[in-house]
N, C-alpha and C positions, 0 to 999 in steps of 0.2 A: 441538613446538608444534602444537596442533590447528587445522586449517583452519576458519574460521568458515563457518556455513551461507550467509551472505549478506554481501557487501561492496559497498556502493554507494560507489564510489571517485570523489569529486569529479565526479559526473555532472551534466551540464547539458543543457538543451534550450531553444533559443532560436527564437522564431518572429518572422518579419519580414514586412513588406509593402513593395511597390514593387519595380520592376525595376532601375532605374539608381541611385536614391537610396533604398536600403533603410532602413526604420525598424523598430526593434525594438518589437514589440507585446506580447510576453510572454516571460519567462524563468523556467524552473524550475531550481533548483539544490539538490543534496542530497549529503550526505557522512555516511554512518553505517555501522555494522557490527552484525550480529546473530550472536553466536557459537553460541548453543545453541537447541534447539527451544523455541518459545513461541508465544503468540497475541498479536498486536499490533493494537491498535485504531487506526484511521486516521480522523481527523476534519478538517473544513475546509469553508468555504463553497463553493457551486457556482462553478466556474470558477477555483478556487484552484490546481489542478494535481494533484489526487489521482489521477485516471485517467491523466494523462500520466506520473506517477511509476510507476504500475503497468505501463504500457506499456513504459517504459524498463527496468524490472526483468525483464520477460518477453522483451525483445528485439523487441517489435512496433513500437517507435518508435526511430528512430535518434538517438543523442545527438549534440549539438553538441560535447561534450567529455566526458572521463571514461570510466569503464567499470563494468560490473556483473559481479561474480564470484559464481557460485553454486557452493559447495563448491570454490572455487579456479579454476573454469573461466569464462572470459569468454563470457557468453551471446551477445554480439553477434558472436562469431567461430565460433559453432556453426551447423551447417546449419539452414536455416529451418524445415524440417518436423520437426526434432528438438528445437527449443528448448523445447517444452512437456514434454520429458522432464526439464528442469531446473527450470522455473518455469511455472506455469499460471495464467491469468487468467480468472476466472468473472465475468461481468457480469450484474448484476441477477437475472434468472430462471435463473441458473446455466448459461447457455450460455457456451461457451468463446470467448474473443476470438481472432479470426484476424488475420493481417497479411500485407502484401505482401512479396514476395521482393526483396531488394536485390542484394547480391553473389551471383554464381552459386554454387550449392551445392558444386560440385567444388573451389572455392577455400577452402571452410570445413571445419572439423573436425567429427567426430562427437561427439554428446553422450556424456559419460562415464557416464551412468546411464540406466536405462529408466523410472524412476519419479520424478516431480518432487519436489524437495526443498522448493520454495517454492510455497505455494498462496495466491492473492490473490483474495479475495471482494469484489467491487465493488458496494456497496449491494444486498446480497441482500434479497429481498422476504420479510420475516417477517410472518406472519399468526397472531395468537393464536387464531384460530377453527378452524384446520384441523389443529392438532396437529403441523405440520411443523417448527415452531420447535425443539421438543425434539430431534427427529432431527438437525437441522443443528448445534445446539450440542454434541450428543454426537459428531457427526462431526468437528467442529473439535478436540475434546479427543482423539479417537482419532488424528487426524493428528499432533498434538503428541506423543502417547505413542509414536508410531512413528518419532519423530526428525525430524518435518517442522516447517517454519516456516509459520505461518498469519498472513495479514494480513486483518483484518476492517474494511472501510471502510463507515461508516454515516453517514447524515444524520439525526440524531435529531430527531424531531418528536413523540414520545410518551414518557411517563415510562418505559415498559417497555424502550424502546430504551437508555436510560441504564443500566437494571438489567442488560441483556444485556452491555453494554460493561464495566461495573464487575465483574461476576461472571466474565466469560469472559477478559478481557484482562489480561495481566501488565504491559504497558507501552503507551505511546501515541505516535503521531506526529500532529502538527498541521501542516496545510499551509495557508498563508495568503499569497496573492499570490505564489506561487512559492517561498516560503521554507518550508523543512522544519525543524520543531522537535521534539525528542524530550522525553518526560516519563516518569518511572519509574512513575507511576500516575495515576489520574484526579484526585485532589485536588491533586497537584503541577501537573498541566496547568491546573487551575482558578486557579492563581496568575497565569496569563497573561491579561491583560486582553482580548486578542484572542479567546481561546477562550471566556471568560465572555460576551463580547458575542455571539459566534456562537451559543452555546447559549441565551442569553436566559433565559426563565423556568425552563428546565431546569438552569441552572447550580447552583442550590442542591442539587438531587437528585444532581448529579455531584460534590458535595463542596466547593463554593465557600463560604467563610465568609460569614456574613450581611453583614459590613462590606465585602466585596469583590464582592457580587453586582451585576449591571448595574442601573442605575437604571430 
């Protein structure tokens, strides 16, 4: 049996406030598996938990429950400075996300690879005027062809953003109020009222039937 590239195994991250009488302010929960190399689009409103999900996958945020397995290795049990050998998080202008060290490294294991299997792009800055967009889209495809898994998180506000997602991504994840939902393609995602409302006027371009478009 082939080991999946990524297994998000009943992962959860809960945020609370208060010292003596703690109140839960936000909870993210996810449980999914990606077996083979592909490009996955990630959508959702601001504050829904998309970046938290990416941080949990890369081991830069400590889960309240569950685990993340990259090629069968629990990334939260890997030495802090080696976690980006399994999964790497690029935020906006492609800088790599860093994180604080928790458990001492000598108590953790070494990464089983030198090159990350999972690449997570968090709202990259695409500009149609500078020609960089074509380079990045080609880069995503080359990562996939080399056996890697790519997550492309975008906050669409232009029609060409929808075109990028539709043409580049093979499946989608929608994050809404901490709930993670999978869809096999963009039209399937558009059957979800929450996703249609999120995209608003762009829902039709994403494949929502006229009868289901937001009012």
